[in-house]
C-alpha positions, 0 to 999 in steps of 0.5 A: 490468548495471542492472536493466531496469524498467518503471513501470506507472501515473503516479499519485501513487506512480507518479510518485514511483517514476518519480523514484526509478527514474530517479535511481538508477544501478542501474536502467535505465528501458525503458518506462512504461504511463499509463492515460490516452491523453493522457499516451501519447508524453509522455517519462517524465522529463516525467511525473516532473517531470524533464528528458527521458530518451528513454523514451516512455509507452505506453497499449497494454499489449501494448507493455509486454508485448513489451519486455524487462525484468526487473521492473515496478513496478506502482503503479495505484490498486487495481482491487479498489475503484477499478475496475468490474472488480475483477479487472483487477489480477490479470489485469494481474499475471498477463499481465506475470508470463507475459511473463517480468517480475517484479512488484512492486505496491502494489495489494495481493496481500501475502498472496494465500493469505488468499483461498483456493486459487483466486487464488494458483493463477492467480498461481502458474501464471503465475509458473511459465509466466514464471519470474518472481516477485510481490511485494505491497508494499501501501499502507495496510496496508503496510510500517507494519502488516506489516514493522515489527512482524515485524521488531521482534518479534525483540526479544521473549521472549514476545508476548502481544498486538500493538497498532498505530494509524496516524493520518492528517491530511487537512487538507492534502490538496487532493483532494475526491475523496479526502477527502469522496468516498473517505474520507466526511469532511465528509459527514452520518453517514449519508452517510458511512456509505453512501458508505465502505461499499465502501471500508470493505469493501476495506479489511476485506479488505486488513487481513485479509490484512495481519494473517494475514501477521503471524500467520503470521510469528510461527507463529500462525494467526487464527481470525478478523479482526473490525472495527468503526467510529466517527465523530466529528462537527464541532462547528463549521464550518472550513476544510481544503485540500479544502474546508468541513467543516460542523458536524454532519458527520463530521470524523474516523473510526476504523476498528478490525480485531482478530485473534482466536485462540480469541475472544481478540484477539492483533493489533489495528490501528487506522486514525484519518482525521482531517479536521483533527487540530488539531480532532479530539483523539480517537484520539491524534496523527498518526503510527504507534504500536506497542505490543507486550505480552509480555516485555519490553513496548515502545512504538514511535512515529513521531511524523511521517510526511510525504510518505507516498506517497513512502514507499509508492513507496520501499518498492516500488522498494527491493524490486526487487533482492530480488524479481528475485533470488528463485525464481519464485513468489508471495513475501511479505515473509516469503520475502524478505531484509530490504528496505532503502534501500541505494543511496539514501544521498547523502553530501556 
């Protein structure tokens, strides 16, 4: 029997998840929720850029709650930053769980216990009421900053320090809302500081949640997660897909998060955001670097990671079978078997 799945939201990540669900025989798409009323009634296949499949999208959450389904892939933009109602995702997820549906979400929730007892208690109560499980996969942070270092930690006889750097190149991103409005690239340094303050606060919480999870997986408890940032300005005008970056405006930004124990950094994560990596040489090339210091020392490099949002969607979809098989409750990556791309290989 295929796993019956509902897709919640059809933005960039949601459409990628929708295409994955429709392309794999182990899943049966039974519903789609869309935020925009204009998308209501459109066939899910058309929303995914494919042919009609006979499942029409709805803008009514009650219709989704009434459906018989095993799991919901919940992939909207996180309400903690993108909505005036920061609690919207938690309320939605609790309603889905209470209706008996497992939930895989990309909106955070990778380690809800980081925020104290109230949020986990709400989520666990909803899981118990519906006999369902919740798993947060995240976006950034996500697989690369959580599962990758934990999986490779098995190579260590002793681990002294973990360092991870992710460098993102926004030169080809055509969205000015993301590149300038969200990331603050192309703004004056003062405007950048004002613009990204709420976004930085959201990511400080997200990275703290993620880093505490990695520490827990290593049998450690962090005392604190500290953050700092720096920017580099353009020395001349240049064009990117989202518009013009003027001389004197922010061409790149680096955010650093340090998890400490007794005042000593144990886990350091850097996130470099560049308007055009060819013009911002600081902080290394686009890609991911994981360096583990201990016995033995080792470095892992991912030189390029194109179609990153497709990877986010794939990890969420690939998690569905494990989450459906798990016992009810909040399930972090520490509670689930290794999530792989089983079923995605196509030979011939």
